[in-house]
C-alpha positions in Angstrom: -60.7 106.6 -8.1 -58.2 109.4 -7.5 -60.0 112.5 -7.5 -59.5 114.9 -10.3 -56.9 118.1 -9.6 -57.8 119.8 -12.7 -59.9 121.9 -11.6 -57.4 123.1 -9.0 -54.4 123.2 -11.2 -55.6 124.5 -13.9 -59.1 126.9 -13.5 -59.8 129.6 -14.9 -59.0 132.0 -12.6 -55.2 131.0 -12.7 -55.5 131.3 -17.0 -56.9 134.1 -19.4 -58.6 131.9 -21.2 -62.7 130.1 -21.3 -62.2 126.7 -19.9 -63.0 123.4 -22.1 -65.3 120.7 -19.8 -63.5 117.3 -19.9 -66.8 115.6 -20.2 -65.1 112.8 -17.9 -64.1 115.3 -15.7 -67.2 117.0 -15.1 -65.8 118.7 -11.7 -62.6 120.0 -13.7 -61.7 122.6 -15.9 -59.4 122.2 -18.9 -58.0 125.0 -20.8 -58.1 125.5 -24.6 -54.8 127.2 -24.8 -52.2 128.1 -22.6 -52.5 132.1 -21.5 -51.4 133.9 -19.3 -52.2 133.6 -15.8 -54.5 136.5 -14.8 -52.6 137.1 -11.5 -49.2 137.7 -13.0 -49.2 141.4 -13.7 -47.8 143.0 -16.8 -45.2 144.4 -14.7 -44.2 140.5 -13.1 -46.4 141.7 -9.6 -47.7 138.7 -8.8 -50.8 139.4 -6.4 -51.6 137.1 -3.6 -54.5 136.0 -3.9 -54.7 134.1 -6.7 -51.2 133.1 -5.9 -52.0 131.5 -3.0 -54.5 129.6 -5.7 -51.9 128.5 -7.6 -49.6 127.5 -4.6 -52.9 126.0 -3.1 -52.3 123.8 -5.8 -49.3 122.0 -4.6 -51.3 120.8 -1.6 -54.1 119.0 -3.7 -51.4 117.4 -5.6 -49.7 116.3 -3.0 -53.2 115.3 -1.5 -54.2 112.9 -4.4 -50.5 111.4 -3.7 -52.5 109.4 -1.0 -51.4 108.8 2.7 -47.4 108.3 2.0 -47.2 112.4 1.1 -49.2 113.5 4.0 -46.2 115.0 6.7 -45.7 116.4 3.6 -48.8 118.1 2.3 -49.7 119.2 5.6 -46.5 121.1 5.8 -47.7 123.2 2.4 -51.3 123.8 4.1 -49.5 126.2 7.2 -47.8 127.5 5.0 -50.7 128.2 3.1 -52.7 128.9 6.1 -49.9 131.4 7.5 -49.6 133.5 4.7 -53.4 133.8 4.1 -53.7 134.5 8.4 -51.2 137.6 7.4 -53.0 138.9 4.3 -56.3 138.9 6.5 -55.0 140.7 8.8 -57.4 143.9 9.9 -55.8 147.4 9.7 -53.6 148.7 7.2 -51.2 146.2 6.9 -53.5 144.4 4.9 -52.8 145.5 1.7 -49.1 145.1 1.7 -50.4 141.8 1.1 -52.2 142.5 -2.2 -49.0 141.1 -4.0 -45.8 139.7 -3.5 -43.7 142.5 -4.6 -45.9 144.7 -1.5 -45.4 142.3 0.8 -41.4 142.3 0.6 -41.5 145.9 0.4 -43.7 146.2 3.7 -41.9 143.2 5.7 -38.3 144.5 5.0 -39.1 148.3 5.7 -40.7 146.9 8.8 -38.2 144.6 9.6 -40.3 141.5 9.6 -37.5 139.8 7.0 -35.1 138.7 8.9 -31.7 137.6 7.2 -30.1 136.0 9.7 -32.7 133.6 11.6 -35.8 132.3 10.9 -39.0 134.2 11.2 -42.6 133.5 10.6 -42.7 136.5 7.8 -44.5 136.1 4.9 -41.5 136.3 2.5 -39.9 133.2 4.2 -42.9 131.2 4.4 -43.8 132.2 0.8 -39.9 131.3 -0.2 -40.5 127.6 0.6 -44.0 127.3 -0.7 -42.1 129.1 -4.2 -39.5 125.7 -4.3 -42.3 123.3 -3.7 -44.5 125.1 -7.1 -41.6 124.7 -9.2 -41.1 121.0 -7.4 -44.4 120.3 -8.8 -44.0 122.2 -12.3 -41.2 119.9 -13.5 -42.8 116.9 -12.0 -46.0 117.9 -14.3 -43.1 118.8 -17.4 -41.6 115.4 -16.4 -45.0 113.1 -17.2 -44.8 114.5 -21.2 -41.5 113.3 -22.0 -40.4 110.9 -24.5 -39.4 108.2 -23.9 -35.6 106.6 -23.3 -33.5 105.1 -26.4 -34.8 102.2 -24.7 -38.5 102.8 -25.1 -38.9 103.5 -20.8 -40.7 106.6 -19.7 -39.9 107.0 -16.1 -41.9 106.5 -13.1 -43.9 110.0 -11.3 -41.2 108.8 -8.7 -38.3 108.8 -10.6 -39.7 112.4 -12.2 -40.5 113.6 -8.7 -36.9 112.4 -7.4 -35.2 114.3 -9.6 -37.1 117.8 -9.3 -36.8 117.0 -5.8 -33.1 117.3 -6.3 -33.4 120.5 -7.9 -36.0 122.6 -6.1 -36.1 121.3 -2.8 -32.9 119.2 -1.6 -30.5 121.9 -1.8 -32.2 123.6 1.4 -33.4 120.8 3.0 -31.2 118.6 6.0 -30.4 115.2 4.9 -32.7 113.1 7.0 -35.4 115.0 5.5 -33.9 113.8 1.9 -34.0 110.6 3.2 -37.8 110.3 4.0 -38.6 112.2 0.4 -36.7 109.7 -1.1 -38.6 106.9 0.9 -41.7 108.9 -0.6 -41.0 108.8 -3.8 -40.1 105.0 -4.2 -43.8 104.9 -2.4 -45.7 107.2 -5.4 -49.0 105.7 -7.6 -47.9 104.4 -10.6 -48.4 106.7 -14.5 -51.8 105.9 -14.5 -53.6 107.1 -11.8 -51.3 110.3 -12.9 -53.0 110.9 -15.9 -56.3 110.2 -14.5 -55.6 112.8 -12.1 -56.1 115.2 -15.2 -59.1 113.4 -16.6 -56.6 111.3 -18.8 -56.8 108.0 -20.5 -53.8 107.6 -22.1 -50.2 109.2 -22.5 -51.1 111.2 -25.5 -54.4 112.6 -24.1 -52.5 113.5 -21.2 -49.3 115.4 -22.7 -51.3 118.8 -24.0 -53.1 119.2 -20.2 -50.2 118.7 -18.6 -48.0 121.2 -20.9 -50.2 123.6 -19.7 -50.6 122.8 -16.5 -47.2 122.9 -16.0 -46.2 126.1 -18.3 -48.8 128.3 -16.9 -46.9 127.0 -13.1 -44.1 128.2 -14.2 -44.6 131.2 -15.4 -46.4 131.7 -11.5 -42.8 130.8 -10.4 -40.7 133.2 -12.9 -42.8 136.0 -11.3 -42.2 135.3 -8.0 -38.0 134.0 -8.7 -37.8 138.1 -10.1 -38.6 139.8 -6.9 -37.4 137.2 -4.2 -34.5 137.9 -6.0 -34.2 141.2 -6.6 -34.9 141.8 -2.7 -31.9 139.1 -2.4 -34.0 136.6 -0.8 -34.1 133.4 -2.2 -31.6 132.0 0.6 -34.0 132.9 3.6 -33.4 131.3 6.4 
């Protein structure tokens, strides 16, 4: 039985709503309605501490799919740890990592962000996680789509592949793209994914999946605007 990921993806910490407990899934908490992610402020400034909680959901989701995706989930973990380490640095620089906007502004002023070569800046690392978040949001949203004209639902592997082509493939070398496609073929079936959100069938899962995917999209949108403002959507 897979470990439910509802608490990681749709927790009260990420939504401005009271959680609705799932009776079959005491470890999970499903928002009663879609609210606003409380770490995305009115000025679209995303708080780093809460934002990392959302980004951690990418790793939790990938881990729940089993060892077949362990290479990719480990990469996500490493990137999260780097940003947490920067955010936990003692001294005046620590304040720079309170929000995505402040991190971008401080790192650019300090010359930490390089637009021509790879660096271990918080902004570059966040950009990679940002793309993975889009992949996750698109995959979960795809699980809510209606069957095609032949009555067939796409498999999770097909949905993940479709999302990958949009969110991640344009930024990956050929070898990594081929490896990713092999992973998608080996992904668990739809029933496994439904159990991850404490659902027993497709109609029951769809409202939960929509709540989660819309919240992830909101976080992605806020971060996208800030990265775009600072011309950091294509950092090497």
